[in-house]
N, C-alpha and C positions, 0 to 999 in steps of 0.2 A: 520512425520505420515501422515500430511498434505499438505504436499506436493504431499507423492506417490497415495496418494489418488484423489487428483485436475489429476495426468497423469492415471489411475483407470480411473479417466470418462474426461479423456480428453476434459478438461476444459483447456480455457486457462489462467485462473488464479482462486485461490480461495482466497477472501473480506475479512477482519474482522475490525469489525468497535468496536474499542473504546470505553469503555468511562469514556471519560478523557481530562482533558481540552490542553493536547498536551502531544506531547512525551518528556522524559525526557533524555540529551544528551548525559548525562556520563548513568547511568544506564537503558537503553535499544538503542538510535539512535544507539550509537560505538558494543554495542555487534551483535546488528539485524547488519551493513557493515559486521561486522565481521561472518556471516554465512551466509549472502542473497544470494550469490552464489548459494550456497547449497537451499536455498529457493527459487528458481529465476522467481518461478508465484500464490505468497505469495502477498496479497496488505495488506498497515494496515491505516486506514484511522479512524477518530473520528466525530462521529452525526454530530457538529459542523461545518465538514469543508461538509459534507453533505449536511446542512442545504444550505451555504452558496454558493454551485452550482447549486441549484435555483438561482438565481438571477446576476451569476458568468462566464457570458462564457466560458473565462478563466480560470476558472479554471474547469466550468463544462469537457471544451476540454481537458486541464488534464488529469484530473481524465476518459477519456471516452482510454482516450492515451495509458494513464499504464494499469487499468485494458486488454484492448486487448492484449496487448501483452507485458508485465513486464519479458517478460527474460533477453532483451534489457538493461535495463533499471536496473541504479546502483544501491541499495538497500538501501541509505538511499534515492530516488528520488523515489519510494515504498511506504513509508512510505505518507501522507497524512493525510498535518495538519493546521486548519488555516495560521500557520508562512512560508508552501509550498508556 
């Protein structure tokens, strides 16, 4: 549904900000990677990552790159957290 909405409004991406410390690899990252190609405009992040990009230019550049053109980025790289 969110992917269709992003396409309907011609968005480059849809960003979901999650209130978690990080994303569990087994319970979240691996399943997301399996369906991530179908959700190629979806980007996920945490509040802590957004706070960190205020002080870290490299993280800020990564965030900008992923949000602008998520379609060409592997699904697991569209899940941005402090462990990224």
